[in-house]
ROVEXKOL-792048 format. One record per residue (C-alpha): residue in three letters; x, y, z; residue number from 0. Coordinates in steps of 0.05 Angstrom, whole numbers, plus 32768, in hexadecimal, padded with zeros to 4 digits. Each point is the difference from the previous one (the first is absolute). Example, Ala and Ser with C-alpha at 12.3 -4.5 7.8 and 13.67 -1.06 7.14 Angstrom:
! residues 2
residu:px:py:pz:num
ala:80F6:7FA6:809C:0
ser:801B:8045:7FF3:1
END
This chain:
! residues 454
residu:px:py:pz:num
met:7D1F:7FC9:8026:0
lys:801D:8033:7FCF:1
lys:801D:7FE6:7FBF:2
tyr:803C:801F:7FDE:3
asp:8023:7FF5:7FBE:4
val:8044:800A:8021:5
ile:8017:7FFC:8048:6
val:8045:801C:8010:7
ile:801F:7FF0:8044:8
gly:8033:8035:8014:9
ala:8002:804B:7FF1:10
gly:804B:8007:7FF5:11
asp:801E:8012:7FBD:12
val:7FF0:7FBC:7FE2:13
gly:7FB8:7FFC:8017:14
leu:7FF1:8048:7FEF:15
ala:801B:7FF7:7FB9:16
ile:7FD3:7FC3:7FF4:17
ala:7FC3:8020:8020:18
phe:8006:8040:7FD7:19
lys:800A:7FD8:7FC0:20
ala:7FC2:7FD7:800F:21
ala:7FD5:803C:8011:22
ala:8016:8023:7FC0:23
glu:7FE1:7FC6:7FDA:24
asp:7FBD:800C:8022:25
leu:8006:7FC2:802B:26
gln:7FE4:7FFE:8046:27
val:803C:7FFF:802F:28
ala:800A:7FF5:804A:29
leu:8043:8015:801D:30
leu:8010:7FE6:8045:31
asp:8034:8017:8032:32
lys:7FFF:8007:804B:33
gly:803E:802C:8000:34
lys:8013:8043:7FE2:35
val:7FF6:8006:7FB5:36
gly:8041:8002:7FDA:37
gly:801A:7FC2:8023:38
thr:8048:7FF5:8014:39
cys:8020:802B:7FCB:40
val:7FDB:8041:800F:41
asn:7FF9:7FF8:804B:42
tyr:803B:7FD8:8019:43
gly:8030:7FF0:7FC8:44
cys:801A:8025:7FC3:45
val:7FE2:8044:800B:46
pro:8011:800D:8049:47
ser:8043:7FDB:8000:48
lys:801B:8022:7FC2:49
thr:7FE9:8044:8019:50
leu:802B:7FF4:803D:51
ile:803A:7FE1:7FDB:52
tyr:8004:803B:7FD1:53
val:8011:8029:803D:54
ala:8035:7FCE:8015:55
asp:801F:8002:7FBB:56
arg:8008:804B:8003:57
ile:801F:7FFB:8046:58
met:8033:7FCD:7FE7:59
glu:8012:802D:7FC5:60
ala:800F:8037:8031:61
lys:8028:7FD3:802D:62
glu:8029:7FE6:7FC5:63
ser:800C:8044:7FE1:64
ala:8049:8003:8014:65
lys:8012:7FD0:7FC8:66
leu:7FEC:8037:7FCF:67
gly:802B:8035:8021:68
phe:7FCF:8024:802D:69
arg:7FE0:7FF3:8044:70
ala:7FB6:8005:800C:71
glu:7FE5:8001:8047:72
ile:7FBB:7FEB:8017:73
thr:7FEF:8031:8038:74
asp:7FBA:7FE6:8010:75
met:7FD9:7FC0:7FF8:76
asp:7FB5:800C:800C:77
phe:7FEB:7FB7:8005:78
pro:7FB8:800F:8014:79
ala:7FF9:802D:7FC2:80
val:801C:7FCA:7FD3:81
met:7FD0:7FCD:801B:82
glu:7FC5:8030:7FFD:83
arg:800F:8011:7FB7:84
met:8001:7FB6:7FF0:85
arg:7FBD:7FF5:8021:86
gly:7FE4:803A:7FD9:87
val:8017:7FE1:7FBE:88
val:7FE0:7FBE:8014:89
ala:7FBE:8021:8015:90
ala:7FFC:8027:7FBE:91
gly:800A:7FC1:7FD8:92
arg:7FCC:7FDA:8027:93
glu:7FCE:8039:7FFB:94
gly:8008:8002:7FB5:95
ile:7FEE:7FB6:7FFC:96
glu:7FC4:8009:802E:97
gly:7FE7:8037:7FD2:98
ala:8009:7FD5:7FC2:99
leu:7FD9:7FC7:8021:100
glu:7FC6:802F:8012:101
asp:7FFD:801B:7FB8:102
thr:8001:7FBB:7FDF:103
glu:7FBC:7FE5:7FEB:104
asn:7FF0:7FB6:8004:105
leu:8032:7FF7:8039:106
asp:7FED:7FF0:8048:107
phe:8039:8008:8032:108
leu:7FF3:7FD3:803C:109
pro:802D:800F:803C:110
his:800A:7FB7:8013:111
met:8032:7FCB:7FEB:112
gly:7FCA:7FCB:7FFF:113
his:800B:7FB5:7FFB:114
phe:7FEB:7FC8:7FD2:115
leu:7FC3:7FD5:800E:116
asp:8007:7FDA:7FBF:117
ala:8020:800B:7FBC:118
his:7FD0:8038:7FEC:119
thr:7FE7:801B:8043:120
leu:8021:802C:8034:121
ala:7FE8:8018:8044:122
val:800C:804B:8005:123
gly:7FEE:801D:8043:124
asn:7FB7:7FEC:800B:125
glu:7FF3:7FF4:7FB7:126
lys:800E:7FCB:7FCC:127
ile:8015:8010:7FB9:128
thr:800C:7FD5:7FC2:129
gly:802C:800D:7FC3:130
lys:8007:7FE3:7FBB:131
lys:804A:8011:8000:132
ile:802A:800A:803E:133
phe:8045:801F:8005:134
ile:802B:7FF6:803E:135
ala:802F:803B:800D:136
ser:8001:7FFA:804C:137
gly:804A:800F:8007:138
ala:802D:7FED:803A:139
arg:8011:8019:8046:140
pro:8040:8003:8029:141
ser:801A:7FBC:8017:142
leu:800C:7FFC:804B:143
pro:8031:7FCA:8014:144
pro:7FF1:7FD4:803D:145
leu:8032:8027:8029:146
lys:8000:7FFA:804B:147
gly:7FEC:8040:8023:148
leu:7FEE:8026:7FC1:149
asp:7FBA:800C:801A:150
thr:801D:8021:803F:151
val:801D:803C:7FDA:152
pro:7FE0:8035:7FD2:153
tyr:8023:7FE7:7FC1:154
leu:7FFB:8024:7FBD:155
thr:7FEF:7FE4:7FBB:156
asn:8001:8021:7FBC:157
glu:7FB9:8017:8011:158
thr:8006:801A:8047:159
val:8044:8021:7FF5:160
leu:7FDC:8034:7FD6:161
gly:7FDD:801A:803E:162
leu:8041:8015:8023:163
lys:8002:8049:8016:164
lys:8043:7FFD:8023:165
arg:8041:7FE4:7FE4:166
pro:801A:7FC6:8029:167
glu:8048:800A:8018:168
ser:800D:7FB6:7FF2:169
leu:7FDB:7FCC:7FD7:170
ile:8007:7FB5:7FF8:171
ile:7FE6:7FE5:7FBD:172
ile:7FF3:7FB5:7FFB:173
gly:8006:7FEC:7FB7:174
gly:8030:8010:7FC8:175
gly:7FD1:8000:7FC4:176
tyr:7FE3:803A:7FD9:177
val:7FDB:8020:803A:178
gly:8038:7FF6:8032:179
val:8038:801F:7FD7:180
glu:7FD5:8039:7FE6:181
tyr:7FEA:8016:8046:182
ala:8047:7FF5:801A:183
his:8016:8032:7FCB:184
phe:7FCA:8032:8013:185
phe:8009:7FFF:804B:186
ser:804C:7FFE:7FFF:187
ala:8001:803B:7FD0:188
cys:7FD3:8025:8031:189
gly:8031:7FF4:8039:190
thr:7FE3:7FC3:8022:191
lys:8031:7FCB:8018:192
val:7FE8:7FC3:7FD9:193
thr:800F:7FB7:800B:194
leu:7FE8:7FCF:7FCA:195
leu:7FFA:7FB6:8011:196
asp:7FF7:7FC8:7FCE:197
arg:8009:7FB4:8000:198
asn:8020:8004:7FBB:199
thr:804A:800E:7FFA:200
thr:7FF2:802F:7FC6:201
leu:7FD0:8039:7FF5:202
leu:7FCD:7FF5:7FC9:203
pro:8015:7FB8:7FF3:204
phe:7FD8:7FFF:7FBF:205
ala:802F:8035:7FE2:206
glu:8041:7FF7:7FDB:207
pro:8036:7FEF:8034:208
glu:802B:803B:7FEB:209
ile:7FC5:802F:800A:210
ser:7FEF:7FE3:8044:211
glu:8048:8008:8016:212
leu:8005:8049:7FE9:213
leu:7FBE:8010:8023:214
lys:801A:7FDF:803F:215
lys:8042:8027:7FFC:216
gln:7FDF:8043:7FF7:217
leu:7FC8:7FF8:8033:218
ser:8030:7FE6:8034:219
val:8022:8044:8000:220
arg:7FC2:8020:8020:221
leu:7FDB:7FC8:8024:222
ala:800D:7FC0:8025:223
leu:7FF4:7FC1:7FD6:224
leu:7FF9:7FC0:8026:225
leu:7FFA:7FCD:7FC8:226
gly:7FFD:7FB6:800E:227
tyr:7FDC:800D:8042:228
glu:7FBF:7FE1:8018:229
thr:7FD3:802C:802B:230
val:7FF0:7FD6:803D:231
glu:7FD7:802D:802E:232
val:7FE7:8047:800A:233
arg:7FFB:801E:8046:234
pro:7FE5:8042:8019:235
ala:8036:802E:801B:236
pro:8000:8046:801F:237
gly:7FF9:8031:7FC6:238
gly:7FF7:7FCA:7FCB:239
cys:800D:7FB6:7FF8:240
thr:8038:7FCD:7FFF:241
val:8008:7FCD:7FC9:242
leu:8026:7FBF:800C:243
ala:8022:7FE7:7FC1:244
lys:802A:7FC2:7FF6:245
lys:8038:7FFA:7FCD:246
leu:7FF4:7FC4:7FD2:247
pro:8011:7FC9:8004:248
gly:8001:7FF6:804B:249
gly:8022:8040:8013:250
ala:7FFB:802B:803E:251
val:7FC2:8029:800F:252
gln:8008:804B:7FFA:253
glu:7FD3:8035:8020:254
ile:7FEE:803E:7FD7:255
phe:7FDA:803B:801B:256
gly:7FD3:802C:7FD6:257
glu:7FCF:8037:800F:258
ala:7FD3:7FE0:7FCB:259
ile:7FFD:7FBE:7FDA:260
met:7FE6:7FF5:7FBA:261
val:7FEC:7FBC:7FE4:262
ala:800D:7FFA:7FB5:263
ala:7FFC:7FB4:7FF8:264
gly:7FD9:7FFB:7FBF:265
arg:7FB7:7FFB:7FED:266
val:7FC8:7FCD:8009:267
ser:7FC3:7FF6:7FD5:268
asn:7FBB:801A:8012:269
ala:7FDF:7FC4:7FE0:270
asp:7FF3:7FE2:8044:271
leu:7FD1:803A:8010:272
leu:7FD7:7FF0:7FC2:273
arg:7FF5:7FB6:8012:274
val:8011:7FEE:7FB8:275
ala:7FFA:7FB6:8010:276
ala:7FB5:8009:8003:277
ala:8002:8013:7FB6:278
gly:802D:7FC5:7FEF:279
ile:8039:8030:7FEF:280
glu:8045:7FE1:8004:281
thr:8039:8021:8026:282
asp:804A:7FF0:8004:283
lys:8026:7FEA:803E:284
lys:8007:8049:8016:285
asn:7FB6:800C:7FF7:286
phe:8007:802C:7FC2:287
val:7FC9:7FF6:7FCC:288
arg:8017:7FD0:7FCA:289
val:7FF7:8018:7FB9:290
asp:8015:7FE8:7FBA:291
asp:8028:8027:7FCD:292
tyr:7FC1:8028:7FF0:293
leu:7FF2:8013:8048:294
gln:7FC3:7FD2:8004:295
thr:7FF4:7FD6:803E:296
asn:7FE8:7FB8:7FFD:297
gln:7FBA:801D:8001:298
lys:7FF4:8017:7FB8:299
his:7FD9:803F:8012:300
ile:8032:8018:8035:301
trp:8042:8024:7FF2:302
ala:8034:801A:8031:303
ala:8036:8035:7FF9:304
gly:8030:802B:8028:305
asp:801E:7FED:8043:306
ala:7FC8:7FCE:800B:307
ile:8025:7FCF:7FD2:308
gly:8045:800B:8021:309
lys:8026:800A:7FBF:310
ala:802A:803E:7FF1:311
met:7FDF:8028:8037:312
phe:800A:8044:7FE1:313
thr:7FCD:8035:7FEC:314
his:8016:8001:7FB7:315
ala:7FF9:7FB4:7FFC:316
gly:7FBC:8004:8020:317
asp:7FEA:8035:7FCE:318
lys:8014:7FD3:7FC6:319
glu:7FDE:7FC4:8020:320
ala:7FC0:8029:8007:321
glu:8002:8012:7FB7:322
leu:800B:7FB8:7FEA:323
ala:7FCE:7FE1:8031:324
trp:7FC9:802D:7FE6:325
his:8014:7FF3:7FB8:326
asn:8002:7FB5:800B:327
ala:7FBC:8001:8022:328
arg:7FE1:8024:7FC5:329
asn:8022:7FE2:7FC3:330
arg:8008:7FBC:7FE1:331
lys:8048:800E:7FEC:332
lys:8026:8000:8041:333
ile:8042:8022:8011:334
lys:8033:7FE3:8030:335
met:801F:8028:8038:336
asp:804B:8003:7FF5:337
phe:8020:8001:8044:338
ala:8045:7FFD:7FE2:339
ala:7FF8:8047:7FE7:340
val:7FEC:801D:8044:341
pro:8035:8032:8018:342
his:800B:8014:8048:343
ala:8024:8036:8025:344
val:8018:8009:8047:345
phe:7FFF:804A:8014:346
thr:8038:7FFE:8031:347
his:8042:8025:7FFB:348
pro:801F:7FEA:7FD2:349
gln:7FC3:7FF3:7FD6:350
ile:7FF7:7FBB:7FDF:351
ala:7FD9:7FEB:7FC3:352
ser:7FFB:7FBD:7FDB:353
val:7FDB:7FDD:7FC9:354
gly:8003:7FB8:7FE9:355
leu:802F:7FC9:8017:356
thr:803D:8003:802C:357
glu:8040:7FE3:7FE3:358
arg:7FF8:7FC1:802A:359
gln:7FB9:7FF6:7FE8:360
ala:8012:800C:7FB8:361
arg:803A:7FCF:7FFF:362
gln:7FD1:7FC7:8014:363
asp:7FDF:7FFF:7FBB:364
his:802A:802E:7FD3:365
ala:8045:800C:7FE6:366
val:800B:8048:8014:367
leu:802B:803E:7FF6:368
val:8008:802F:803B:369
gly:800F:804A:7FFB:370
arg:8012:8031:8037:371
ala:800D:804A:8004:372
phe:8009:8032:8039:373
tyr:7FDC:8042:8002:374
ala:8045:801F:7FFF:375
asp:800C:7FE1:7FBB:376
thr:7FD0:8035:7FE5:377
val:800D:804A:7FFD:378
met:7FC4:8011:802B:379
gly:8010:7FCA:8033:380
glu:8046:801D:8007:381
ala:7FE3:8046:8006:382
met:7FD5:7FE7:8039:383
ala:803D:7FE1:8022:384
glu:7FDA:7FBF:8002:385
arg:8038:7FCE:800C:386
glu:7FDD:7FC0:8015:387
gly:7FBD:7FFC:7FDD:388
phe:7FFD:7FD0:7FC4:389
ala:7FD3:7FDB:7FD0:390
lys:8002:7FB7:7FEB:391
ala:7FE1:7FE1:7FC2:392
ile:7FF2:7FB6:7FF2:393
val:7FF6:7FEF:7FB7:394
glu:7FF1:7FBF:7FDB:395
lys:8040:7FF0:7FDA:396
asp:7FE3:7FE7:7FBE:397
thr:7FC6:8031:7FF7:398
glu:801A:803B:802A:399
arg:7FBB:8003:801F:400
ile:8001:8026:8041:401
leu:7FF1:7FD0:803A:402
gly:800E:802D:803B:403
phe:8019:8045:8013:404
his:8012:801A:8045:405
ile:8015:8045:8018:406
ile:8016:801D:8043:407
gly:800C:804A:8005:408
pro:7FDE:8044:7FF6:409
gln:7FBF:8000:7FD8:410
ala:8003:7FB5:7FF5:411
ala:7FB5:7FF8:7FFE:412
thr:7FFB:8034:7FC8:413
leu:803C:7FE8:7FD9:414
ile:7FE8:7FB9:7FFA:415
gln:7FBE:8011:7FDD:416
glu:801B:7FFB:7FB9:417
val:801B:7FBB:8010:418
val:7FBC:7FEC:801D:419
asn:7FE1:8014:7FBD:420
ala:8032:7FD5:7FDB:421
val:7FF6:7FC4:802D:422
ser:7FB4:8006:7FFA:423
asn:8007:7FFE:7FB5:424
gln:8035:7FC8:8003:425
gly:8031:8031:7FE2:426
asp:804A:7FF4:7FF3:427
val:803D:802A:800D:428
lys:7FF9:8027:7FBF:429
ser:7FB9:8015:8013:430
leu:8023:802C:8035:431
thr:8044:800F:7FE4:432
gly:7FE4:800E:7FBA:433
ala:7FDC:803E:801A:434
met:8027:8040:800F:435
his:8008:8011:8049:436
ile:8008:8049:8014:437
phe:8048:800E:8011:438
pro:8015:800B:8036:439
ala:7FC0:7FED:8024:440
leu:8001:7FCB:8036:441
ser:7FD8:7FD2:7FD3:442
asp:8041:7FF3:7FDC:443
leu:800B:7FCC:8037:444
ile:7FD3:7FD0:7FDA:445
pro:8026:7FFB:7FBE:446
glu:8042:8004:8026:447
thr:7FEC:7FC1:8027:448
leu:7FE9:7FDB:7FC1:449
gly:8040:8013:7FDD:450
asn:8028:7FD8:8033:451
leu:7FE0:7FBC:7FF4:452
glu:802F:7FC4:8008:453
END
């Protein structure tokens, strides 16, 4: 039985970061993963999806050019080339990681997920290994609802959709969360007839209501939104499949045909594959690994981070968790993970970005001021003819500490970064408005919003 100083389960961004840190300190490290190195982000998430969505954004700019006084025409859409380029980007990223693993001393990459035998021992293939410290970064996988007939059709997920070589003429997407709306944007921009189904009556129900409504309004112009519908059954049909969906509550059943169907119904933990119960590791009711504020499990020598813990399932959050988990495992003075400062973005069209609390959440414990501004309230926003995009700020009344900030419109994910920095440092309004903003850059939207607090 081989003994290691550190065992890391999962070779995604989180696991890789911890494994490389450990190896750099001359510790003996085992890195386990039965899948492709790079994990979800490199292989199935951020890298491939944003490579595709960048294309969709450029298409939409061309389609909306008339508002600026000229008309652009897209004469050709080489879907196979777009998909092949994406796969090339993914392969290059993965190959770079593989090379780094081969060049790293003190690190054994074991191509198995493995599973716990006890709190220190894992079975890995035909071997057993033990570790003084263990880090669980096993990630998550697509959630498949118990939907009648789903196994009778060749459905797509955020993983298998990347293998498409031909653009489907019509596509049904089940799920109105991040993955659902982003791929609805991509395929509809490419010319596919998209129908999006979701039980919720709003898109992205975690977002500010005004933002959800504007997204719904703008997406409904180019795709069919069936919100408040329960998907009842999937049936094979000539040339594709038929989805039976019922309007809630108790409405009539509607039949929708699609050449392809994509399931985007959330994510489930991979903890079940690790048999964590054998190590005495606690999980929550959704089977995500339970950790404290310092990312430590109930087993003092085991930490968990990334999608495995089911909190803020974003790459940037996972990267921060990896940093803190390693720090806390190596230092007496611990640092808490601040989930309140985790931003998120939805790369649909229009783009959405948020950090901190919504207005409703903030009002539960704070007296607040709320500020709003449209893109068109700025010179650059007016120059872009951006009429509907806006930002919303939620500020604590007495201290003017920024509690939340939300943007929907062009470059939202970039614009929000200065607010993220302020929230992370518990900054107030003056920490942003006290600095000069280049005029007339689009970043003027931030002080404009904060100048309208009431």
